N, C-alpha and C positions, 0 to 999 in steps of 0.2 A: 503494501499501501503506500502511496508517494501521500507527500499532504496535502494538496486537491482531492483526494481522495478520502482524507483526513476529515478534511473540512466537512465533505456532504454528508457522512458519516457521522460526525458529533452532531453536525445541527441537525440531524432526522431520531438523535435519541435526546436532543432538546429540548425539541418541538416537542416530541410525549409529556415533557414533562412541564414543561414552562414555555410560558412568550419570552422572547431573548431578542437584543439587538445587537449587529455586527459594530463594533467598535475601530476594529484593525486589523485588516486582514498583509501580510507583504510573505511573499514565498519567492525562494529562491532556487528553481528548479536547477542551474548551471553551478549553482555553492553548495556540493552536496546536500540539495535536495533541502535545506533548512528552513526555517519559517516560525510567523508569529501570529498568532488570531487569538483576538481578543471580544466578548461579548458582556455585555451587562443583562443580568438577570436576578429576577428578585429584588433590584436595587444597590446589588454587590457586581462588578467586576470578575469576570473568567477568564485570564488570560493563559494560552497554551505556546511554549515555547517550546521546541525542537531542534536538536541542533543534530543534523544528519547526517553527521560525520560521525558524532561517538551512539547516535540512534537511539538517542535521550529526549522521554518526552517530559517537559516539565511543568505541574499546573501553579498558577496562584491565585490567591483572591484577594479582592481590595475589602478593605473596611469599608461597611453601607454608607451608602448614598455620600459617596466621597466624588469628584470629577475625576476623567479619566486622567485627566493630564495633570500631574501631581499626586495619585493615588498612590498609598506606600501597599504593599503585594506585599502576601509571605506565602512561602511556599506549603502546598499543603499533598504535594503529592509525586512523585517522581519514577518513570518507568521507563525500562526499552521497549522501543520501539515507537509503534501509533495506533494500538489496540486500551480499547477503553471501553469495558463492559456498562451496561446499562446500569446495573445495579449499584455500580460504582462513583458514577456519574448522579441515581439519584440522592443517594446518601451526601454527598459532598455538597447538592441544595440545597439541600431541605437541613445539614447543617449550618449556613450559611445564613440563614435567615432567623 
């Protein structure tokens, strides 16, 4: 799975749980497939950073009701590859509110 496919997959999974707004999308297919993807979900920002060279996905979450630029993020999950199951996504979105 590449980062563009991950975007489609994660958006379908999030849409089944809650409404969301895309805040940032940046994909570098010629630079190891690195990518940044950020959404506003239930008043919080969820940011996914993918390091294609290390094949590592990091999920960050902001404090509630911050503005995107200037928000402080904390890491909530890190994994190898671009797979996130629906149960994990539901858990983190519910815990964030």
